[in-house]
N, C-alpha and C positions, 0 to 999 in steps of 0.2 A: 357699208363697204367691207368686202370680205378680204381674206389674207392675200389673195392674188392681186387685188387692187392696192392694198397697203404696200406690197413689195415694189410697186411702181413709184411710190413716194419716198420710201425709206431705204437707205443703202444698208441698213443693219440686217444681219442674218443670225441664225442660231449660234451661240446661246444669248446673243445680245438684242435680238428683236423682242421688244416688250409690249407690243400692241397686237392683240389677236383679232380684233374686230372694231370697226367704227360703227357706233350705234346711230349717231346723227352728226351732221356737220353743216353748219350754216356759214359758208365762206364770208370772211370779213367780220365775223362775230364770234362764233364758239364751236366747240367740238365736244363730243362725248364718245369715249372709246372704252374697250374692255380688255383687261388682262386677266386670263385665268391663271391663278397661282397654283402650281402643281408641286408635289413633293419631289418630282423628278428634276426640278431645277438644280443645276450644279452647285449653286451657292449654299443650298440647305445642308449639305454634308458637313460644312464647317461653321454654319451660322444659324443656329447653334445645334449641335447634334442631339442634345437632350431636350431642346425646346425650339423647333425651327421657326425663325422669324425672317421675313424678307428684309434685307438691308435697306435702310432709308435712302441711301444714295441711289439705289436701283429704282425705288419708287419715284424719286425725282427724275431719274432718267426716263422712266416710262411716261411721265407727264410731259417731259420735253419732246419725246417722240410724237406724242399726240399733238402737241403744239406745232411741231414741224409739219405734220400732215395738214393742219389747219392753215398754216402760212403758205404752203405750196399750193393748196387748193385755192386760197384767196388770190395768190399771184398767178394762178393758172400755169404752174410749173410742175415738172416731175423731176425726180432725182437724176443726176448724171454723173459721169466719172470725173468731171472737171471741177465740181464744187462740193462743199460740205456745209452742214448746218451746225454751228457752234454755240455753246453757252457763252454768254457775255457776263451774266450775273445771276445770282440766286439770293433773293431777299426774303426775310421773314419766314424761313422754313420752320414749320412746326410739325412734330410727329405726335399724334394724339392717340393712336390705337395701333397695336401690333398687327401686321399682316402675316397670315399663316397659310400653310398649304390648305387647299380646298376653298380659299376665299376667291371671290370674283371682285377684282379691283376695277372700279369705275373711274376712269380718268377724264377729268373735265378741265378744259382750258378756255378762257375768254380773252380775246384781244383787248388790252387796255389802250395801247397806242402803237404807232409805228413812226419812227423818225430816222431819216438817213440810213435806212436798211436795218435798223435795230428794232426788233419787235419785243414788246413787253406784254406779259400775260398774267392774269390771276389764274392759278391752277389749284385743283383740289382732287384728291384721291379718296374715294369712299368705298366702304365695305358695308353691305347690308344697310345702306342709307345713313351710315355714321361716317363722319369725316375721320380719315386715318392720317392724312397728310395735307398740308396746304402751304402755299408759298407764292411769291411773285418771281417769275423767270424772265430773263432777257436773253434773246438769241439773235443770231445773224447768219446769213448765208455768205460764204466767201469762196472765191476761186482758189483752188489748191495752188500752192507755190511750188515751183520745180525744186527738186532736191539738189 
């Protein structure tokens, strides 16, 4: 799945779109996606100027975006202006290897279960075949409430 197809599933745009390509997706089961980590990312100027490291929360966000694509493909939906995909929980997050400019982050999500519209995933981000981050995420899609 290329970037044009990804944009149909995710409402995120620069600088917060963190999935560059979907490598494989088996609806109802799992997804593998790619994030090219570039020195041009706006967060690197402050995190950290002397030793740039991708913030862990953004790695978790990238994993959630990949999981959102998997959920939407599984449910045969695309993004729209009336709903958003939210975090419900993050469990057991572990950061095992720094992610730096030039790395290719492989984002993997596997559906563990879905109950009453809440999806739970096992997620893993890898660099060069080594686990950089792992966690269990819970997300749900909700209709936007009027302001």
